[in-house]
VOVEX-370466 format. One record per residue: x, y, z of N, C-alpha, C, CB in turn; residue in one letter. Coordinates in pm, whole numbers, plus 50000, padded with zeros to 5 digits. Glycine has a CB too. Example, Ala and Ser with C-alpha at 12.3 -4.5 7.8 and 13.67 -1.06 7.14 Angstrom:
# residues 2
513194943150780512304955050780513204967050780511314955350905A/512854977550708513674989450714512905000350787514084994050572S/
END
This chain:
# residues 586
500854988250000500005000050000500885012450000499045000150122X/500565021749905501375033749896501145042850016501065041249766X/502105051750042502035060450160500805069350156503295069150168X/500415074250034499235082750024497965075150059499125088549884X/497885062550015496715054350046496625051450196496755041249966X/497775048350255497785045450399497335057650478499185041150444X/497815069550438497415081750508495935084250493498205093650456X/495395081750373493965083550351493135073950432493645081950204X/493585061250439492875051250518492895054950667493495037250498X/494045059450713494175063650853493255075250884495625067550884X/493205085250793492345096950810490875092850813492585107050697X/490475083750724489075079250718488685071750844488855070450595X/489605063550896489305055751016489115064851137490415045551043X/489995074651149489895083851263488605091851255491105093351267X/488255096551134487035104351115485805095951146486955109750972X/485795083451099484645074551122484455071751270484825061551047X/485535071051344485445068351488485025080751567486775063251540X/484995092351499484635104651569485775110351652483465102251657X/486985105651630488145110151707488935120551629489045098251743X/489825127051699490825135651636492195129751665490725150451687X/493035129551566494425125451585495295137951577494875114751480X/496385137651651497275149351647498725144851653496955159051763X/499575153451602501025151751616501575165151663501695147051481X/502235164651778502725176951841504245176551843502155178651984X/504855185651766506305186751765506715194651889506805193651633X/507355187951983507655194152112508765204452101508035183552212X/509545203751993510645213351979510165226351917511775207451894X/509355225451812508855237551746507505241951801508745235251596X/506845233351879505505235551936504415234851830505445249152005X/504725230051711503735229351604502785217551624504435228151467X/501495219951597500465209551609499875206651472499355213751707X/499765193851439499075189551316497905180651357500055181951219X/496775182251286495545175351321495085166151210494455185451354X/494405155551248493755146551154492375143151205494585133851133X/491405141751113490025139151154489185151751142489985133951297X/487915150651182486965161651167487145171551282485505156351162X/488095180851265488405190151374487235199251407489615198551337X/486315201251308485175210051334484245204551441484405212451206X/484255191251464483375185451567483795189851707483385170251558X/485055193451723485525197751854485695212851862486825190951888X/486345218551759486695232751766485685241851696488045234951705X/484845236151609483825244251544484245249451409483455255551630X/485395245651359485835250251228487065242751184486105265051230X/487605246251070488805239751018489865250150993488495231750889X/490995245350949492075254450912492555262451030491635263750802X/492535275551016493115283951121492375283351253493145298051074X/491105278351251490375277551377490915266551467488905275351351X/491515256151412492115245651493493455250851545492285232351412X/493755248951674495005254151730496215248951651495145250151878X/497085258051614498225254251531499455250951614498565265351436X/499425253951741500585250751825500105247251966501585262751830X/501025241852045500695237252179500215248352269501865230552241X/500785260452253500385271552338498935275452312501295283552315X/498555276152184497175279752150496205269152201497035281351999X/496595256452187495715245852237495595246652390496245231952194X/496705249252457496675250252603495765261352651498065252552656X/495665272152574494785283252612493315279552602495065295252525X/493015269052524491615264552510491195255052622491425257752375X/492145249852698491805240352805491195247852922493055232452851X/490155242252979489485248453093490505250953205488325239453145X/490535263053261491535266153365491515256453483491315280253416X/490335250853513490245241453625490955228253595488795238753659X/491155225353466491725212453426493185213253383490905206653313X/493715225353371495075226753316496125219853402495435241553302X/495995221153533496995215053622496985199853607496735218953770X/495785193853597495705179353583496335174753452494235174753591X/496035181953344496615178153214498135180053214495985186453101X/498595191253273500045193753278500765183153360500335207753338X/500145178853470500765168553555500865155253481499955166753685X/499795151553409499815138953334500865139353223498435135853274X/500965150953157501945152353049503365151953104501715165552973X/503615159053213504955159053273505365145153320505015168853390X/504425137853381504725124253427505125115353310503515118153500X/504405116753198504715108453081506075112153022503625109952974X/506355124953013507635129152957508795124953047507645144352937X/508515123353178509575119253272509705104153284509305125153408X/508875096653207509065082153207507845073753235510065078853303X/506705079853277505495071953299505075065453168504335080753356X/504625052853170504385045653045503265051252959504075031453076X/502235057153019501085061652941500785076352967499855053152974X/500335082752861499745096152873498255094452851500385106452770X/497465095952956496035092852952495335102253050495745077652987X/494555111852998493975121953086492675127153023494975133553110X/491765131853109490505137553064490425152053109489295129453118X/489945160753019489815174953052488825181352956491185182153046X/488575194352978487615201552895488335211452803486595209152984X/487835212052677488425220752575487345230252523489055212452457X/487705243052507486745253152460486645253152308487155267052510X/485405252752258485165254052114485065268752077483865246452073X/484925271451947484865285351901483655292851954484865285751751X/482555285651981481345292252032481375294452183480135284051997X/482495291052248482645293152391482255281252477481835304752432X/481605271152416481225259352493482445250552520480145251352419X/482395243652634483465234252668483005219952640483885235852816X/483915212152582483655198052555484655189552633483755194952402X/484145178852694485025169352761485725160752655484235160552862X/487045158752673487785150052582488625140152663488695158452488X/488855128752602489775118752656491015119052568489115104252660X/492115123152624493375125152551494325113652584494035138952586X/494705106152482495655095052500496765096352397494935081152488X/497985094252441499085095552347500355089052398499345109952317X/501395090152316502695084652354503795093152292502825069752309X/504835095552371505935103952326506905095852239506665110152446X/507505102552145508575096552064509875103752100508275097651909X/510945096052113512225101752157513295099552050512665095552291X/514305108152053515415106451959516445096852018516065120051925X/517545095351953518555085651998519145089052133519665084751896X/519115101552169519655105552299518635103852412520135120052294X/517395100452378516355098952478515545111452500516955094852606X/515845122052427515095134552443513755133352370515905146552389X/512695138652431511365138252370511325148152254510265141552474X/510895143352135510825152552021509395154551968511695147551910X/508495144751987507115146951945506175138052027506945144151794X/504915142252031503865134652099502765132051998503305142252224X/502405119451984501295115651897500165109851980501765105551789X/498945113851948497825108752027496495111351961497845114852163X/495435108352036494065110351989493255117452096493405096851951X/492275125252048491285131452135489925125552101491285146952121X/489205121352203487835116152183486885124152270487755100852216X/485795128952209484785136152286484025126352376483795143652192X/483855130252503483195121252599482115128852677484225115152697X/481475138452611480455146352679479345137652737479855156552583X/478865127952658477735119752702478115111652826477275110352590X/479315105852824479735097952941479875106753065481075090852912X/480405118753048480555127653162479205132053217481385139753124X/478225134053129476885137453175476285126053256475985140953055X/476495113753207475995102053280476665100753416476215089253198X/477995103053418478725102253545478235112853643480235103953521X/477985125053591477485135853676476105132353732477425149153598X/475275126153647473945122253694474035111453802473075117153576X/474905101653781475075091153881475605096854013476015080253829X/476535106354002477075112754122475975120554194478255122054087X/475125127154115474015134654175473065125254249473245142654066X/472695114054182471765104754243472365097754365471325094354141X/473695097054371474335090954488474195099854611475815088354460X/473855112654591473775122054703472405128554720474795132654685X/471615129054613470375136654619469185128254576470485148954530X/468025131754632466775125354595466335130654459465695127754702X/466045121754366465745125954229464455134154221465645113754139X/463485131054306462195137954298462245151954357461135129854369X/462755153354478462685166154549463955174554538462385163654693X/465085168254503466335175654496467035177254630466095188954438X/466445172054738467095172654869468085161054883466035172154983X/468875161554990469765150355019468965137255022470505152455154X/469575126354973468955113354991469265108155131469435103354883X/468755096355163468885091255300470345089155339468105078155316X/471165083955246472575081555276473295094555303473245074155160X/473085104555218473775117355237473275124555362473575126255113X/471975123255391471435129155513472055122655636469895127755517X/472225109555631472825102455743474255107055765472785087155720X/475005109255657476375114055670476405127955734477075114355532X/475475136655691475425150155748475065149555896474395158855672X/474125140855932473735139356071474885133656154472505130456083X/475615124056097476745118156168477805128856197477365106656087X/478055137456100479045148156119478585157756229479265155955987X/477305161556228476825171056328476765164756467475435176256288X/476495151856475476545144956603477955145256660476065130556588X/478935142056576480335142356621480745156256663481265137256510X/480325166056585480675179956617480035184156749480245189456504X/478795180056772478105183556896478795177257017476645179056891X/479235164657002479945158057111481275164957141480185143357077X/481985168657035483305174657051483225188657109484025174956916X/482245196457063482175210557103481215212957218481765218956986X/480535202457265479615204357375478345211757338480295211657485X/477955211057208476735217657164475575207757161476945223957024X/474375212957139473205204457126472535207056991472205206957241X/471755197556948471025198756823469825189656826471925195456702X/469125188756713467935180256707467795174356568466665188356744X/467175162656564466815156556437465315154856433467535142856416X/464675159856327463235159056311462895149256199462635173056281X/462035139656229461445131156126460085137156092461315116056173X/459915141555968458705148555925457945139455829459045162255857X/456715135955865455905127155782454665134055732455535114655859X/454345132255603453115137855546451955128755585453215139355389X/450955134355648449825126455696448975121655578448975134555794X/448675108755575447725102755480448105105155334446345108355503X/449415105055304449825106555163449335094655080451355107755153X/449225082955141448755071355066447325073455016448835058755152X/446495080355094445125083255050445115092754930444305089255165X/446005102554935446115111954822446525104354696447135123254853X/447485095154710447925087254595446785078754540449095078254634X/445995072854629444895064454583443795072854516444305056554699X/443545084654572442455092854521442815100054391442045102954624X/444045104954381444415113354267445535107554180444835126754318X/446205097354228447315091654154448655095754213447245095954009X/449665087654185450985090054245451645102654191451895078154220X/451305106854068451925119054014451515131154095451545121053866X/450245131754136449825142954219450435141754358448285143454229X/450585129354406451285127454534452695132654529451285112854572X/453355130954413454705136254397454725151454404455305131554264X/453695157754347453585172354354453505176854499452355177354275X/452735169554580452615172854722453975171454792451565163754790X/454695160554765456015158454824456965169854790456605145154776X/456985173854664457895184554621457545197654692457825186454467X/456235200654703455835213154767456145213154916454345215654745X/455945201854984456275201155126457775203155145455825187655187X/458585197355056460035199455062460405214155049460725191554953X/459715221154959459975235554941459605243355066459195241154820X/458485239755128458055246855248459025244255364456635242655288X/459555232255371460575229455473461775238655453461015214655468X/462205240055329463355248755300463095263055350463655248955149X/461865267855331461555281755369461485283455521460225286055306X/461245272655594461095273555740462425272955815460215262455789X/463485268955747464715265355818465825275455794465175251655776X/466845274555879468025283155867468955277655759468775284256002X/469895285855718470795281655611471725270255654471615293455563X/472005269255785472915258655830472175245955872473745263755946X/470845245755858470085233455882470095224955754468615236755926X/469855212255770469945202955656468625195555642471115192855676X/468135194855517466905187355486467245175855393465815196655423X/466655164455417466845152955328465585144655326468045144455372X/465505135855229464335127155219464675113455274463835125955072X/463905109155374464125096055435463525084855350463525095755574X/462585088355263461935078255180460435078855198462465064255213X/459685074255096458235073955106457665087655133457805064355215X/456925089055244456265101755277457025109655382454855099155326X/458325106655402459035112355516460285120255473459435101255611X/460475131355543461685139355530462435138955664461355154255489X/463695142055661464495143555782465105157355786465595132755790X/465145163355904465695176755920466715176656033464565187155948X/467925181456006468965182656108469045197256149470355177356056X/468775199856277468865213256333470145214156414467615216756420X/471085221856367472385222656433472385234356531473515224156330X/472885231756652473015242556749471685248056796473825253556692X/470825239556849469535244256899469175236857028468425242356793X/468385243157111467925237157235466625229457210467725247957344X/466145222557315464885215257304463745224857273464605207357433X/463735236457341462665246157318462695251357174462795257957416X/463905253957122464015258956984463605248256884465455263556955X/463915235556914463505224656825461985223656821464105211156870X/461325224756936459875224256941459255236156866459385224057087X/459875247956880459385259756809459505257956658460155272256854X/460625252256614460815249856470459785239956418462235244656443X/459565229156494458575219256452457185225556441458545207356551X/456825234056538455515240756534455425250356416455265248356665X/456525257056385456525266156270456305258356139457865273956263X/456935246656128456745238356009455285233955998457675226056013X/454705229656111453295225356111452395236756063452875220756252X/452635248756112451785260256076451925263955929452135272256162X/453145263455877453365266955736452635257155645454875267155703X/452635244555680451945234555598450435235955612452385220255638X/449955238755734448505240355756447945252555682448215241655906X/448765263155675448265276255636447615276455498449395286255639X/448145269055404447605269655268447655255955203448385279755182X/446705253655114446625240955043447715240354936445225239154979X/447965228354889448925226354780448165227254648449665212554794X/448595236154561447945237754431448365226354338448295251454367X/447385219454281447645208354188446705209654069447455194554259X/446915201453967446035201553849444625197153885446605192453740X/444485189753996443155185354041442515195354135443255171754109X/443165206854155442655216754248443465216954376441195214154279X/443135225754468443885226554594443695214054678443435238954674X/444805209154735444795197354820445315201554957445665185754759X/444495199655059444885203355195445665191955258443635206955282X/446805195455316447735185455367448145189555509448995184055275X/448395179555592448995181955723450205172755739447955179555839X/451035176055837452215167855864452305165056013453515174855814X/453115155156048453455152156187454965151656197452815138656235X/455495154756317456945154556335457325147056461457505168956340X/458435139756452459045133556569460385140056594459205118356549X/460665143556719461835151556751462765143656843461425164956818X/464035143156805465055137156891466155147456915465645124156827X/466585148457040467655157857076468985150557082467345164657213X/470015156957026471345150757034472335160957089471815145556894X/473425156157151473845142157165473265134957286475325141557172X/472365141357360471885135357483471075122657464471075145057556X/470395121357349469515109957328470025100157223468155114757290X/471075103457153471625094357052473045098657018470745094256923X/473875088756986475265091756950475635086856811476205085557051X/474705080556741474945076556602473765081056517475155061156591X/474025083056389472975087856299471855077656285473565091056161X/472205064856272471175054556258470275054156381471825040856235X/470885055156498470125055156622469205067356628471055054956743X/469725079056592468935091256596467755090356500469805103456561X/467995085356379466915084156281465815074656330467475079356148X/466255063256384465275053356429464415058956543465985040456476X/465045066056637464295071256751463405082956711465255075556861X/463855091156619463005102156570461785096556497463805111556477X/461995085856420460855079856351459915073056451461325069656246X/460445068056562459585062856667458735073956727460425056256776X/459335085556748458575097056798457555101756695459515108556834X/457895100956566456945104456460455725095256464457635103556322X/455955082356484454845072856495453945076456613455375058456510X/454585080656723453815084856841452935096856806454775088356958X/453475106456730452695118156690451515114156601453585128256618X/451745104956510450675100556420449565093256495451245091556309X/449965084956593448945077656670448225086756768449595066056745X/448775098656791448125108356880447145117356806449175117056949X/446895114356680445915122056604446445129356484445275131556693X/447765128556458448395135456344448355150656360447685131456213X/449015157556268449085172056267449615177456401447695177956238X/450665170556453451245174656581452685169856587450415169056701X/453375173456696454765169456718454845160856843455695181756729X/455855152156846456115143956965457615143856989455565129356948X/457985145157116459385145457155459785131757210459635156557261X/460935126857166461425114257220461835116257365462625108757137X/461385107157454461625108757597462175095857657460345112957669X/462885097357769463495086157838462895084457977465015088057848X/462885071858024462505069158163463725070958253461925054658177X/463505071058386464605072258481465575060458467464065073058625X/465025048458447465885036658432466745037558307465035023858428X/466145042658200466905044258076468005054558093465975048257961X/467735065158168468765075358192469925069558273468155087358265X/469625061058373470705054758450471545045758359470125046558569X/470875038058275471605029558181472485037658088470645021258101X/471985049258048472775057857960474025062958031471925069757911X/473885066658159475055071458232476105060258246474645076658371X/475645047858270476575036558275477285034758141475845023658315X/476525036158034477095034557901478145045157873475995035157795X/477875057457913478835068157892480135065457967478245081557936X/480015059658087481215056458164482045045958092480835051658304X/481375035558039482105025257964482735031357839481165013657925X/481995040257773482535046657654483795054557683481505055757594X/483825061657795485025069257832486195059857861484755078057955X/485925048457922486975038657947487585033557816486425026858030X/486725031157718487205026257589488025036957518486025021757500X/487555049457522488315060257459489705061557521487555073557473X/489775060557654491065061357722491945049657684490865061757873X/491365037657674492125025757635492685027257493491255013157644X/491905033257404492395035657268493585045057269491275041457179X/493485055857347494585065557352495835059257412494185077857434X/495645050257510496795044357579497205030857520496465042657726X/496635027357405496995014957334496795002657422498455015557285X/495665002457493495364990857577494354981457513494844995557711X/494034983657387493234973857312494194964157243492284981057207X/493954951357260494814941057203493964930557134495704934657311X/494624921857060493924911356986494154897657050494384911156839X/493084889957053493174875557084492914868156953492144871257198X/493544856556937493504849456809492884835656829494924848256748X/491814832756753491174819656760491334812456626489674820856799X/491794799956629492044792956502490744788556434492924780756526X/490764789056302489714783356218490394772656134489004794356127X/489964759956152490704748656096489944742455980490964738056203X/490684735555895490074727955785489354715855842491134723655681X/488154713355792487384701955841488094688855811485994701855778X/488794688555699489584676755663491014678655709489524674055510X/491424671155807492824671555852493064680255973493684676155742X/492254690755993492384699056111493474709456108492594690556226X/494104711755991495144721955982494514735955992495954720555850X/495234745356052494704758956066494684765855930495544767056168X/493514771255894493404778855770493684793655795491994777155708X/493054799155897493354812955937492924814956081492664823355844X/493274826356137492914829856274491984842056272494174832756359X/490934841256353490064852856368490604861756481488604848456398X/490694874656454491184884356553490004889656634491944896056483X/490074887956765489014892356856489574902756951488414880256934X/488924914156959489484925157036489244922957186488854938556992X/490244926357265490194925957411490744939257463491014913757468X/490324942957583490784955557642491474952557775489604965457662X/492664958057791493374957157918492904968358009494914957857898X/492464964658129492064974658226493314981558281491234968258341X/493114992358353494264999858406495074991458504493785012658474X/494444981458567495184972958661495814960858592494254968258771X/495714960158458496334949258384495424937458360497534944658455X/494234937058419493304925958395492674927358256492194925458504X/492264916158201491764915658065490244916858064492204902757995X/489714925157975488274927057962487864921957824487864942257981X/486954912257822486504906457695485604916157620485764893257719X/485504913957489484724922957404483264923457446484814918557259X/482724912357497481314912057536480984922357643480934898357585X/481994927157714481764936657822481664951057774482864935457923X/482184953957653482154967957611481674970057467483514973857626X/481754960057380481364961957240479894965757224481654949457161X/478934959257295477534963357276477304978057304476634955057366X/477964983257407477834997457439478545006057335478385000457580X/479745001957298480555009557202479835010957069481915002757182X/479165000157025478445000756898477375011556900477794987156867X/476665012757013475595022557020476105036657047474615018557127X/477315037957098477905051057118478585056456992478915050457232X/478665048156889479285052656765480795052356765478835066256734X/481405044256854482865043656863483455032156781483285042257007X/482595024356714483105012456646484045015956531481955004156594X/483845027256467484745030956357486185032056409484305044356293X/486345038656523487695040256579488285026756616487665049556703X/487475018056676487985004856715488314996556592486954997456804X/487444996856491487704989056370488974993856299486514989956274X/489225006756300490455012056240491675007256320490425027656235X/491555007456453492635003056540492924988156518492285005756688X/491874979956510492034965556487492684963056352490674958356495X/492284970656251492904969156118494404971456127492264978956017X/494804981956196496234984956209496984973656280496444998156285X/496384968356389497044957556463497184945056377496254954256591X/496114941656303496144929556221497164930756108494764926656164X/497214942356045498174944055935499614943955986497904957255859X/499834949356104501184948656163501574934056188501254956756295X/500614926056234500894911956260501174904456130499714905356333X/500404907356024500624900955895501974904855837499514904755797X/502344917355857503624922155805504794915555877503714937355818X/504604912856006505694906956084505814891956062505484909756231X/504724885356024504714870756009504134867355873503914863856123X/504934861655785504554859955645503734847555616505764859755560X/503604838255711502934825655681501624823955758503854814055713X/500964834855794499674833855861498624841655782499774839156006X/497364837955804496234845455750495344849455867495424836955643X/494814861755861494024867055971492674872155922494784878156043X/491654870556006490344876055979490004886656082489284865155977X/489464897956038489054908556129487564911356112489874921456104X/486914914556222485484917856219485304932956210484774912356344X/484354937256129484014951456124482524952956145484454957755989X/482134964456193480734967256222480004971856097480614977756333X/478674972256106477884977355995478174991855965476424975656023X/478464999956069478805013956047480095015355966478945021256181X/481065006855998482345007455926482175003255780483394998655994X/481274993755755481034989455617480515000955531480044977855614X/479915010855595479425022455521480355034455533478045026255570X/481525032355591482465043255618483545043655511483095041655758X/483495053755427484465054655317485885057155367484065065755221X/486015063655483487355066355534488065053455574487295075955654X/487325043455624487935030555657488445023755530486925021355732X/487645024355426488085018455298489315025655245486955019055194X/489345038955260490525046355215491755042155293490295061455228X/491575040055426492705035655508493175021855466492325035555656X/492235012855438492594999355393493335000055259491334990455379X/492835008255170493475009755039494885015355053492635018854949X/495055025155141496375031255160497365021155217496275043555254X/496905012955312497795003255376498144991555283497164997955503X/497254988155191497474976355106497974979854966496194968255095X/498064992754936498544996554802499964991454780498495011954785X/500104983654677501414977854646501814966454738502444988454653X/500884961154817501194950154909500224938354889501144955055056X/500224932354770499344920754749499644909254843499444916054605X/500894908654893501264898054986500494899155117502764898455014X/500134911555157499324913355276497844911455246499574927155335X/497394917155134495974916855100495444902655089495734924354969X/496214893855026495714880255004495634872155133496604872954904X/496224877255242496194870055370495254876755471497604869255429X/494444886455424493504893255513492074889955473493724908455509X/491274886155571489864883055552489064893055635489524868155592X/488134899955571487294909855638485924903655661487184923055553X/485524903055788484244896955824483234907755860484424886955941X/482034906455805480934915455838479724906955873480614925355721X/479004910855979477874902556022476754902955919477354907256159X/475994892155915474914891155818473864901955841474264877455825X/473514904555966472484914655993472924928455946472154914956142X/474224931555964474734944455915474714944755763476154947055966X/475054933455700475094932855553473704934955495475664919555507X/472684929555560471324930355507470664943655537470494919255563X/471274951855624470684964855655470584973555530471504972055763X/471604973155446471594980255318472404971755221472194995055331X/471714963055148472394953155065473214959854955471384943555002X/472664970354893473384976954783474674983254833472504987554717X/474604990054947475794996455002476824986055043475425005355122X/476354975055104477274964355144477914957955022476544953755226X/477144956354914477694950354792478834958954736476594948654686X/478674972254742479754980954696480984979654785479284995754693X/480754978554916481854976755010482594963654982481344977055155X/481844952854966482454939654940483274939954812481354928754929X/482724946154708483454946854581484764954554597482584953454473X/484704965854670485914974054688486984966354765485574987054762X/486574958954870487544951354949488154940054867486874945655075X/487334933254789487844921954708488754926854596486674913954648X/488474938754543489344944154438490734947054490488734956754379X/490864949154620492184951254681492954938154698492024958054817X/492244926854680492894913854694492544906454821494364915654688X/491714912554908491294905955032490104896755004490934916355140X/489834888055100488614880255097487604886255194488904865455130X/486324883355170485264888455256484414876855303484384898955181X/484094876855432483274866455492482014872455552484054858655599X/480894865355540479664868955610479634861355741478384865955523X/479634868655852479624862555984478174860456030480404871356086X/477974850956122476634848156178475634845056068476134860056260X/476064837555967475214834255852474004826155900476024826355745X/472814830455859471594823755900470804831756001471904810255956X/471484841056071470794848956173469914859656111471794855256267X/470224863655987469474874755927468644870955807470414885455887X/468454858055782467584853455674468054858155537466174858255698X/469324855455507469864858555375469164850155270471384856055371X/468824856355158468164849355048469174846554937466964857454995X/468714838654840469534835654722469954848554652468764826454624X/468994857854641469274870554573470334878654648467994878854560X/470274878354783471254885754861472664880554838470914884955009X/472824867254844474164861554824474684864554684474134846454848X/473794864554586474214867754449474704882054439473054865454351X/474074891154515474464905354511475764907854585473364914054570X/476004900654694477124903954781478464898454733476854898954919X/478484887754659479714881954601480844880454704480204890554485X/480524874854820481544872554922482284859554892480914872055063X/483284856354974484094844354953483754833255054485574847854964X/483384837255176483214827755286481924831155360484434828055383X/481204820755405480084823055496480334814955623478724819055430X/480074821155738480274814755867478904812255930481174823555961X/478534799655939477204796155989477104799656137476924781155967X/476044806756172475864811856307475894800556410474544819556317X/476574803356522476744793156625475444788156685477604798456733X/474354795956677473084791556734472544779256663472064802756728X/472964777056536472544765156463473494753356483472434768256314X/474684756256538475704745856555475644739956695477104751656528X/475384748256796475324743056933474204732656944475084754657035X/474564721056995473564710557012473024704956883472454715557092X/473784706256775473284701856644473004686856641474294705456535X/473744679056720473554664456718472194660556775474664657456798X/471654668556863470394665156929469204673156875470514667457077X/469414681156772468344689856722468124687656572468674704656749X/467074680256533466774678656390466544691956320465534669856373X/465964701956393465744715056331467064721656297464914724056424X/468034721156390469344727156362470044720056248470214726856486X/469914706956243470514699256133469924703755999470294684056154X/468594705655997467934710155875468424724055835466414710255892X/468534733055935469034746555907470444746055850469004755156035X/471314738255912472704737355866472754732355723473524728155957X/471984722055692471984716555556471464726655454471144703755550X/470404733855491469854743855398470834755355376468524749355451X/471444760155485472424770955471473644766455392472854775955608X/474074754055416475204748655343474884747455194475604734955399X/473664742955164473254741755023473224755354955471874735155013X/472724765555027472694778954969474104784154942471954788555062X/475014781855035476394786455017477074779054902477194784555146X/476874765954896477524757954791477014761654653477304743154817X/475774766654644475244770754513476074781854452473784775354527X/476794789454538477644800354489479134797154506477314813254562X/479444784454531480834780054547481554787854657481594781554415X/480834790554765481424797654878481984787754979480394806954944X/483104791155038483644782955146482814785255272485154786255171X/482704775055354481834775655470482594772855598480674765855456X/482174779655705482734777755839481584775155935483594790255885X/481714765356023480764763256131481364769056259480424748056149X/480654778256322481124784556445480674776456567480614799056454X/481344778656679480944773156810480934757856813479564778256846X/481944751656752482084737156758482814733756888482854731456632X/482184725956976482724724357110483114710057146481744729257208X/482894700257058483304686657091483584678956963482224679457175X/484314667756971484714660256852483524654456776485654649256889X/482444650956846481284645256778480634655456684480254640156881X/480514667856734479974678356647480894680856528479764691456726X/482204680856553483164683056446483044672356339484594683256501X/482934659656379482814648656282481524649856202482874634956353X/480414653156270479134654456202479184665656097478004657256304X/479704677156136479734688656045480674686255928480154701256120X/481804679355953482714676055843482034666555745484014669655898X/481284656955797480574647455711479494654455628479954636355794X/478894665155683477864672455610478444680855496477084681455705X/479754683055499480394690455389480904704155424479464691655279X/480954707855555481534720655594483024720955558481344723255746X/483494732355512484904733555473485804736055593485084744655372X/485324744355688486154748255803485324748255930486784762155780X/486024747156043485364746456173486064755856271485364731856227X/485274761356364485804770656463485084768456595485654785356416X/485804768656703485174766956833486184762756938484064756756825X/485724761557063486614758157173487234744357157485864758857304X/486604735557081487184722257059488544723356989486224713556976X/488704733656907489954735156831490864745756891489644738756686X/490344753956980491204763857043490414776057086492304767956949X/490694780557208490094792957257490874805057204490064793057413X/490284816857209491044828757170492244830657262490144841357174X/493434831957205494674832957282495344846357256495644821457248X/495784852857364496504865357348497904863057291496604872557481X/498474851157316499804847857264499654836857160500784843457380X/499614840257032499394830156929500624821456907498994836856799X/500464810056842501564800456828502794805856756501074788456756X/502584815456663503744819956584504634829756659503264826456456X/504244833956776505114842856852506074834756938504274852456940X/507314837356923508324829456994508334832557143509714832056936X/508214845357176508294848957317506934847757385508844863157333X/506944843857510505734842557590505594854957676505764829557677X/504424860657674504204872657755504244869057903502864879557719X/505044876357974505164873658117504014880158193506524878658172X/503474872658288502454878158377501104880158314502914891058429X/500804872958204499494874458142498424868358233499454867758003X/497344875258260496314869758348495764856758295495194879858367X/495334848358387494754835558347493554837558258494364827358470X/492874848958275491684851558194492024852158046491024864458237X/493284856458015493674857257874493664843657810495044863457861X/494104833357882494154820057825492764814157808494994810957911X/491794820057874490404815357858489634824457763489704814757995X/490374832657689489714841357593489074853557657488684833757519X/489414856457783488864868457846487384867257873489124880457759X/486934856357935485524854557961485044864658065485244840258007X/483934871658040483444881658133482794875258255482454890858065X/482874882258368482214877458489480724880358480482824884058614X/479954873758571478514875858572478184890558602477834866658674X/478904896358696478634910358733478914919758618479474914358854X/480014917358545480344926358434479324924958322481754923458381X/478834912658300477814910758197476544918558233477494895858179X/476184918458361474994925758404475164940758382474694922758551X/476374945958414476624960258394476504963858247478014964158447X/477064955458161477034958358017475614957957963477904948457940X/474834947858007473454946957959472654959358001472784934158012X/472874963958124472144975758172472524988058091472424978158321X/473824989658065474275001357989473775000857846475795002357990X/473874989057783473414987757645471914989957637473774973857588X/471174984957738469734987257739469395001857750469104979657852X/470165009057832469925023357845470155030657715470805029157953X/471195026757640471475033257513470425029857409472855029157462X/470015016857407469015012857308467725020657326468744997857317X/467375023157451466155030757476466275045157429465805030557624X/467525049957430467735063757387467655064657238469075069157437X/
END
């Protein structure tokens, strides 16, 4: 094929693909173009930038640094030049382009020209922007969606705790919206929802936050307000909605609302807890006749439990600062042969006197106080340090449902495992089934992100939350751990045997590895191995040990409780139950 024909074929192919090809002489700064340049710049000939400087002036100022950084990295040796930015056309509009190219060098290694292609990606960027919008905002009303509202509430709760301020969360429900939908249709119901959202905006301060909880309910975060001010705001919202009907194509529709009010941080320390309790107060308002407000309230017993919980929370915070949280390791063995497959890391707390406090004594309270993120981050650091120090072990760590929705924990995991596949492949992240089912879509994104790093993911307490075939298909985990309540006494319980077989069948349908928890004697181990379980865990194979087998040195003076896995006393269990009960009521 002659050179002229090849050039023509190349030009036709680039034009047909809708791309632009360019050759940039880095020494003279001259730019040559191929393809339909008018699709990007709006004209041909002199309208297309003739040199690198002219082209650079067309790049959106917000994107110039990113493009310059990508170009400099490539010229300094990075293998690819691949970057997206916006370019101004002759009519002043900006178009998104995907710029890919490769430098050519002379015999001395000096860069002399860059050849590449530009592809318009406006449609993809619009789709990405829409997806980003929907990830944060409700499509119908334009307010924050439930996830984004929860994040805003979590931030304000933390800020209130840190600064000693108070605030309130209002659950606002439209009374009898289902009747409006039945009478006039869902489209008119949507008009009512949008108008109520607008009226909420007009009633609130600029630093307050409105979001849609779903269905007929909105959520409002009032930052820096007292109980009296929260009640006044709720009454103002009620009056604004009562005052005038909503104009619709079917005529004016009279609407009322009810509100449930929760005060923070006195009545809740996590966003999920605050939302649940505010919605409980909303239900109270609706059952009291609607078109009114109800305040969440505590009994004297609940207040005492809350004070106990706060004391435990302070102890845990101090232990975190003083590095008195440690890990105990329990083996998980292969059903065939009994070799250890990995160890589960279980958190323990050393008291100020050196005695060991088991997780059962403080985790229930810590979860409700919103401290689990800090503990999960601390446990992650301890486990990764152990993996780094010992190359032939695998470890599993438990994380809470709050952490599964915490992007900062994922960022920390990504930062620690970047460039360390040797660590990632030996780490198993366990999340309880009930936490996973709380928001299946969000958990599925978390599982995918963790697995992409090279880790495995396990569902803990499998069977306790009624996982379905569809759930397992969405979550794409690697391991399921059958809840110990189905394993204890399995030899004497036909119902437990049936549950184990059904759960095992469900797991095997997705080629997932299985673990039976709480195996306490050889007869149970033999039965479960015969049923087809892959791995077993329980006191029969080993209690949680503070000094694992791979450590050469033995810790001197370790309390006997450590060798028993830090079992809590009856009195401590009673204290924890009382404190957790007080928090749950709040």
